[in-house]
N, C-alpha and C positions, 0 to 999 in steps of 0.2 A: 832254521830249516825245517819243514815238516818231514816226519817219517814217511817214506812212500807207501808202507804197509799201512800207517794209520790213514792217510790220506785215503789209500783204496777203501778202508773199512769206512769212513765219513762218506764217501760217495755212493758206495752202495747202501748205506741207511739212508742216505737222501733220496736214491731211487726207489726206495722201498715205500718211505712216506710219501714220496710224490704218488706212486701207483696208489697207495690207501686213499689218498686224497680226492686221487681221479676217481676212485671207486666209489667213494662217497659222495662224491659231485653226481656221478651217474646214478647212484641209488635216490639221492634225493630229487634229481629233474624227472627220474621215473617214477616215483612217488608222487610227485608233483602232476606228473601228466595222467596217471592212473587216478588222483583224487580228482583232477580236472574232467578227466572221463566220467567219473561215477557223476560229478556234479551235473555235468551236462545229459546224464542220462535221464535225470529228471525231468528235463524239457524235450529231450529227443523222444522219449519212451511213453511219456505222460497223455493219459485218455487214448492208446492205443495209436501213439505218434501221430497226433492230428494237431497237437497246439502249434499255434504260430509263433516260431523260436523268436526270429529278429524283433517281432512286434513285442513277446512277451520280454526281450531283455531291455527294450525301453523302459519299462515298468520296473522290473525288479532288479536293473543294474545288471553289472558283470559277474555277479556270483560272489560266494560260492551259494550254490542251488540245494535245496532239498526238496522230497518229496514227503509225502504223509502215506505210507505203504497201508495203514488201518482204512484209508477214505477211497484207496484205488481199488475198482473193479470192474470187470468187463464182463456182462452177462449178456445171453441170447443174441438176436440179431435181428436186423429190421424185417417188420413182414411176419414175423414167427408170430402166430395167433394164441401161444402157448406162454411165451417166455420171451417177450420183445427186449429188445437191445437198451441197456442202461449201464452207462459210463459214468465214473465220476473221476477225477484225479484234483490234489492239490498239490502246488508248487511255491516254495517258499524263497525267496529272494530278501535278504538285508531284514527289512521291519514290514516287507510285503508279502501277502500270502493270495494267491490267484487260486480259485475253485472253479474248474469247470465241469458242466454236466451236458452229457449228449443222452438225449432220450427218445426212444420210438414212440409215435403217438399213432395210434392208439396206444397206451401203455398196458398192453397184455400183460398179464401174469404179475404185476405190482398193484393190484387193488388194495391188498393189506398192508402196504408199508404205513409204519406208524410217522413217517414222514411226509405222505402224503402222494400221489401220483408223480408231481413235477415240483422242482425248486422255487418257492415261493417267492414274491417278488418283493417280500419284506419290507413294503412301505405304505403307510396311510394315505398318504398323499399322493396326488395323480402323476404317473408317468408322462414321459414325453416320446412321440414317435422316434424310431431311429432314423428314419429318413435315409438318403442314399441310395434308396431303391430296394432297401432291407424290409422285409416283414417281421419287424422289432420294435422293441421298447427299450428306454434308457431309465431305469429308476434309480431313485436314492431315498437309503434309508438314513434319516436323521433324528432318531429317536433318542432320548436322553440317556440309554443305555451304552451308547456309543461314545466315545470321545470327538470322534469328526462322523463325517456322513461318509457313506460306504456305498459305492456303487454297484449296479446290477444291471446285466444286459442282457436279453431273452430274445433269439434269433429264430423263427419257425420255417423252416424248409419243405415247402411243398412240393414233394417228389414226386418226378414223372414216372420213372422208372421202380417205385418201389409201390406196394400196396398202401403203406402207410407214410408219415412224414416225418423229420426229424425235429427236436426242439434243441438248440444250443443254448447254454445260459453260464453266463460268466459273473461271479461275485468275487469282490475285492475286499480284503481287511487292510484297511488303511490307520488303524488305531494309533499304531505309535507312530507314525511319518507324516511328514508336511506335505501331502497332496490335495492343495484346495480344489474341489471340484466346481468352484465358482470361477475357476481358469480353463476357458473354453480348449486350450493345448492339452491340458490334462484329460479333459473329458473324451477327447479326440484319441488320446492314445488308447486308453480302455476301449472306445468304440473300434478303432483299428485292429486291435489284438482281438477282440470278438468277432468281427467280420472275417478276419481271414483265417481264424480258427473253423469259422462256417464254413468256409469255401473248402479247407482240407476236409472237413467231414463229409461236404457235399461230394466230394471226389473219392474218400476213404471207402464209404459205403454205397458208393454208384446211384446217390439219389436222383440226380439230375433235374434237381431244382433251379429255376431261376434266381440268379443272385444279383447283389448291387455293386456298387464301387465303393472305394475305400473312402471312409466319410472326412470329410474334412472341418464341419461344425455340427456339433450336436446341441440340441436345446438344453436349457436347465432346469430339470422340473421342478414345479412349485415347492417353497420352504413354507413353513408355518408363517412366516410374515408376509407372503406373497399373496395375499388374498385380494378380491377386488369386488365392488358392489356388483350383485347378481345383476343388474339391470345394466351394468355395463361389461358382462360376460361375452367374450366371443368367441371361447374356446368350446369344450365338452360341456360347460355350464350354460352356452348361450341359449336364450329363449325357453328358459326354464321359470315357472310361474314362482312370485316372492309368496310368501305367507306374513304378510303384514309386517311387522319389525321384527318377529320372531327369526324367520329365515330370508334373510338379505343380504348374505356374504358367499363368495364363491372361490374354491381353488380349484384350476382347471389344468389340462392339457391340451395342447395344440390340436388344429381340426384343420390344417391344410391339407393337400393332395396327399402327402406324405401320410396321414392319419389314416386314410383307408388300407394300409398296410400294417396297421398297429393290432397284435392281435389281444391286446388288453387296453382298455380305455377307462378313463374314470372322471368324475365330478364330485367335488365334496362341497356341500351346501352348509352355511353356518349360521350361526347368530351373533350379534354383537354384544351383549349383556351377558353377563358384566365386563367380559372379556371375548375378543373374537376367537369362538369356539365351534369345532366341528359338529354338525348336528346330522347330518345323513350322507350316506356316501350311495352314490349311483355308478354302478360298474357295465360295461358292455366284455362280455367274454368270447372269445373266439377259438376255435381249435381245441388244443389241448386245455386251455382254461375253464372252458365249457366243461369239459370231459371231468376237470377236476371237481367242480362245483357238483356236478350229477352224479359221480361217485361217493363223494362227500353225504351227498341227501340221502343216496340210498344206505349207506352204512348207517347213517344215524337215525333212520326212519323206523320208529317205532313197531307202527302196524305197517306190514306190508302192503296193503291197500291206502296209506296215506298218502293223500296227494302230495307230491313234492315234484323239485326241476326232474327229476329221474324218470318220471310217469307222465308228466301232465305239460302242457306247452305255457301254461300261464295260471297263476294263483297265489296265495298270500304265503308268505316265509312262514314256516312253524317255530324256526327256532330263534325269530326274532321279529320286531314290529317292522314289517316291510312287504313290497311282493317281488315277483319276477314275471318276464315275458319273454318270448322266444321268437325266432325268425329264420326260416330256411335261407342258407347262403350260397355262392357258386362253391364247385369243389366236392370232394368226399369225404368232408370234416363233419364235426359235430354242427348240431343247430345251434345257432348263436344263443347266449343267454344275456337277457338285461336283469339287474337287480337294482332295487332301493333299500336300504336299512337302516335304523339307527346307527349313527357313530359313538364311540365312547362305552365307558361301563356301564350306561344305562341303557343299552340297544336293549334289553330283554324285558324294559320296564315301561312300555306303551302309556301315553296317556288315557285317562277314562272318560266315560260318557259323551259329552257333547264336543268337547274336545279332542276326544279319541275320535270321532267321527268327522271332523275336520281336518285332522292330522291324516288320516286315511285317504280324504279326497285329496287334498294335497300330494300325499306319496304316488297316487295313480296319476294325478297330472302329470306332476315332475317326471315319473317313469315314461309315460307314454311321449311326452316330448324328447326325451333324452334317446329314448330306444329307437326312435322313427328317424330321427336324424343320423343315429350312429348306422343303423341298418342301411339307409339309403348311399352313406358315403361306401359302406363295405359292398354295395351291388344284391343286397341281401332282399327277400320279399318284406312287405309291411308286416310289423310285428304282430303276433298273438297278444293280446294284453287282457290281464286280469280284469 
């Protein structure tokens, strides 16, 4: 029979151990909750609180989440003519990283940035209009330096309550995760996150822009294998002149009714021999993208009186073989800018003599057809041509 005193000692010890276990469990739960709270802050506080959290979780999973404090910043305010709003944040979840930028347009106070005024589209092939009532694009970078295609979505908010506009850009790093962008469901996830974040940015900074609806379908941008014969082109490369057998291929974006809301359009013309290869890039730049090219032209100009897109409406490109044109468009933004230049590393090596003159005639003819069709879609005036 157990000694009563011994039994009381055992019961007391069990009570103490039980209390310790309860305390440890409480500390573990509290620590877990604190960790989860800190992880959730990466989404809750990212980019001044405008990230669309439910849509982000669909892409990033259930966590844990991390942010990149070195890349997060909040500077200026919309409409500030000396130091405009420029916000950037990166949130990581598993093997996926989402980087979001919100930039005031025009980008006052950031002209000397080595990264440029706005996030780049990161692709040499045409983006697609985002559609669904949004003034935006869906671009894909499939360069060999990436293991998989990387999506980028840019949305321009034309503010009615501010002197300027807002540009919302979302890019994803998918190098170590299986998220094929040829799956329309995957593209829609990124598009829904970008548009929901744009809606929150529109409200946060009292922009008052017209917004669209949640995208269900987003067209896949062209890949290197998605070229068509130029005479069969129906999108951004439609009705452009061929140059014999030299220029007879096209990589293009869509030009349906939604294309009138795309702030960046592109057509890539190519040759067939010895392999299908891009030869020319034609781009239509609107709003921030026109401002970007003009700012870079101004910075790169050797002489202040040198004719360039920053001080003239049309002319020859001085940094590569090619030309530019421009047009006045509705709204308070920049004049639209249309360019044609050689694609690839040989862009600064134009052909010589008679071949050079034939090439210039073709470039001007192609730019004219491209610029006139794009300007008409966007409700702009007929372009001033070189």
